[in-house]
N, C-alpha and C positions, 0 to 999 in steps of 0.2 A: 526673570532667569538672568543670571549672571553668565553670559556666554562666553565671556573672555576666559572663564576657568574651566571650560569643557572642551575636551579633545575627542578625537574618533575613538579611541580606545575606550573611553568611558561610555560612549554611546553603545558601543559593541557589549561592554560589560552589563549596560542597563537592559539591553535586549535579551541577553541570556537570563539576567535576574528575573525579568518579568515572566520569562517563559518557564523557568524552573520553579520559582517560588521558594527557593531554598539556597541559602548562600554556600553550603557545603558542596551541593551538586553543581551549582553554577561555577564555583571556583574549580572543581575539577574538570569541567568541559572547557573553562577558558586556559587552563594550565596554570593558574595562580594559587598562591596560599590562601587560606581563609582569611586571615588577617588582612593581606593585601587588598583582597576583594572588598572587604569592610570598609577599609580606608576609602576605596573608590566609591563605594555607596554613600559615605558621609559627603565626598565632594559633589556627588549627583545631588544629594538632598539640599546641599548649600546653593548649588548652582540653580536648581528648579524652585528653591522655596518653598519645598514640599517633601514630606516623609517618603513619597512613592511606594514604598512597601512597608507594612507593619507586621509585627510578629502575630501569628494565629495559631489555631489549634493544630493546624497540619502544615506548618511552615511559615511562609510570608504572604500575606495578601495584599494585593495592589491598591492603594488609595484611589479615588476617583481621578486623580491627576495622573497618577501612574497607569490606570487602565487606558485612559484616552490617548496615552503616549504610545500604545503598543503598535497599532497599524502605521502611524506616521513614521514613527522610528523604524519599522520595517522597510517602508518605501524608501525613506532616505538611505538607508544602508545598501538596499537593492540598487539603488541609483549609483551609488558610490562604487560598487562592486562591477556594475556594468561598465561604468567609466574606465576602470582599470583592467577589466578583462580584455579589452582591446590590444593592449599592450603584451598580454600573455599568449603562449602557444602552448599546445598539447602534442607531444610526439608520443603516441602509444609504444613504441619501441623501447623508450627510455624512461618514461614517467612512472613515478611511484605515488600511487594514489588509491584510496580505498573508496569504492563506490557502494552506497547504501541505498537498497531498492526495498520499497515497501509493496506488499501484495498479499492476496489470500494464499494458501497453500496451493490451490489449483491452478492460479495463474502463475505462481513461482514454478510450478511444475511444467507448465506449458512455455513460458517465456523466459523467467529468471534463470532456470537451469540451462536452456540453450546457451545464454550468455557465460554462465559460469563454467560450462564445459569447454567453451573456446576461448576463455579469457588468457590461458596460458599461451596461446598461439597470438591472440590478437594484441595483448599488452602484458608481457610476461613478468614485468615488475610490479603490476598493480593488483589489488585485491578487491573482492567483492562479498558484501554482506547483504543475504537475503532476510529481510525482516519481517515479523508478522504485521498485519494490519491492527491497530489498537486503537480505533475511533478517534475521539478528540485528542488523544495523545499524539496519534499520527499527524493530525493536522498542525498541532503545535511543533512537532518535529520538521514538518516541511517548511512551516514559517521561519525557523530559526536556523534551517540549514543543517540540522542534525541529520536529516534524511534527504537523499538527492532527488529521487524519483518515485513515484506512487503509481502503480499499476492497479486499476479497477474498473469497474462497470460504470458507463457514463453517468447513470443516475447517482452513483456514490460520490462523483468527482466534485469538490468543493468549487464554487464559483471563482474564489480568489486564486486558484491555481490556473496557469496556462496549461493547456491540453490539446492532444491530437490523438487521433484513432490509431490504435496498434492493430487490432484484428476484430473481426466479426465472429461471434460464436453462436453455435446453435446446440440442441440437446439429442443424446441417444440414451438407449437403455441399456443396461447389463445385466445378465443373469449368469448363474454357473453354467460350466460346459455342457454338463449332462442335465440340465434343467428340463422337465417334461415338454415346456414350451419353446425351447431353444432352437428346434428344427422347422419351426413355420413362422411366418410373419405374425406379429401381435395384432389383434383386433381390439377394440376398446371395451368389449365385455370382459375379456380375458385379463387385459390390463387391470381394470378396475377391481377385478376379484382377486387378484394377487395381494399380498403383503409388501408393503413397500419401505425402502429405507430413504430417508430424507437426511441431507447435509445442512446443519444449522450452525454456521460459523460461530455465532454469539452463544450457542448452546441452549438445547432443550426445545428448540421449535419443531412443530409438527405440520406446518402448513408452509407452502412456498409457490413458485411460478407454475409447477403443474397444476397444483390444486386450483389456482385461478384459471388456468385454461380449461380444466374440466368443469368447473362451475359455470362457465359460458355455454358449456354443452348440456348443462342440468345433470352432470355426472359427478361422482366423487370417488376418491380411493381410501384405503385403510394405511395409514402411515404408522408402523409399530415400532420402529427403530429410527432413533434421532442421533446422529453424529455430529461431533463438532470439527470434523476434519474429513476432506475428501480421501486422504490417503489411507483412511480405515476402510473404506468401501471394498476394496477386492477381497481383503480377508473375510469381511461379514458375508457377502455375497457366495463367495467359493464354498462356503460352509453350510449354505442355507437355500431354501426355495424362494428367498427374497428377491425383489427386484429394485434396482436404483436406475433413476434418471439422472444423467450427469452431463457436464460440458462435453462436447464431441470430441476435443482433442484429448481428454482424459480417456474416453471411453476406447478411443482408437489406440492409446498407448497401452491399454490392458487387454487387447484383443488377442493376444497369445495365450491368456489365462482364463479369460471370460468370453462369453457369447455377447456380441453386440447386435442389438436390434433397433430398428427405427421405432420411434413413438407411434401409437396408433392415432394420435390427433396432432393438430398444429399447436406448438408450443413457441412463445415469443422468444426471438432470438436477443442477443445484446451486444453491445460494442465494448470491448477492452480498450480503455483509454490510457495513455502516458500522461501524467500530470507533474508539473514543477513550478516551483516559485519564480517569481519574476526576477529574483536576483541571480537565478541559475540560467537565465534565458541565453545570454550571450556567452557565458563561461565556455571557453574552448573544450574542457574535459567533458563538461556536461552536455555540450552539443554532441561531442563524440559519442557519448555513452547513449544518447538517444538515437542516433543514426545507426550504432551497432545493433540494438534491439529491433528498429524497424527493419534492417536488412536481414537478420537472422530470420524473423518471423516471415518476410517475403519469402525466404528460401525454404522455409519449413512449415508451409501453412497446414 
């Protein structure tokens, strides 16, 4: 590699190009024209002595050399960002920054919405974008800095992210206010006899955590409705005899419109984590963001 021809801006561009696999999208993210980024890509190819990315059916595909550069490049950029972060400060009263938080709709309803509601008081010139979880795409966004924070269950948190617990969650059941079973505690027989709603974020699933718990008791339930969003649950439950088992914070938020019941068996709890890339670990704005989420959660358990 001809290192004398390589500068930091080119490394940043290569990082984004590898993430996007598309010159047009990468140029937009970098705030460059497409010809300018194409010229940078030529410089990168000359410096590394490798094409790095080649045209493919769906954009550009990294060569073996390009693919091997992904993680080392991100680590180098993270270290550089950490070095410069110490010289920066973050004043929430005057800062103008957009924070991007990725989570499921249930976790956004619980945690992201709290911060969004208070942002005007906490940091009046800042903005917040609550983004949906999108599998591998979300992991790529975290790696490239396109997203700042990922809120998700411990089991889903990628090992390459730094993480810490935000809150512990358990489950409650909800039925309509005048449901025949609403006036008494649920027992296991009645619970299994009902028709159930299940939320499958990826769509179309009919088995989940509740079914695993019931299987341990050699029991089962009948899931007749699969939804792709927790926010659809109240509307479906309010107009039917169906029952849904949902995260407790959601159930309590719906207590004025639905009847909330304890499940008749033990269902595994889960930990919601905050995850962030190493490059954001010491950034003052990102540290502030994580502190605010933790503080708001502690005040609103």
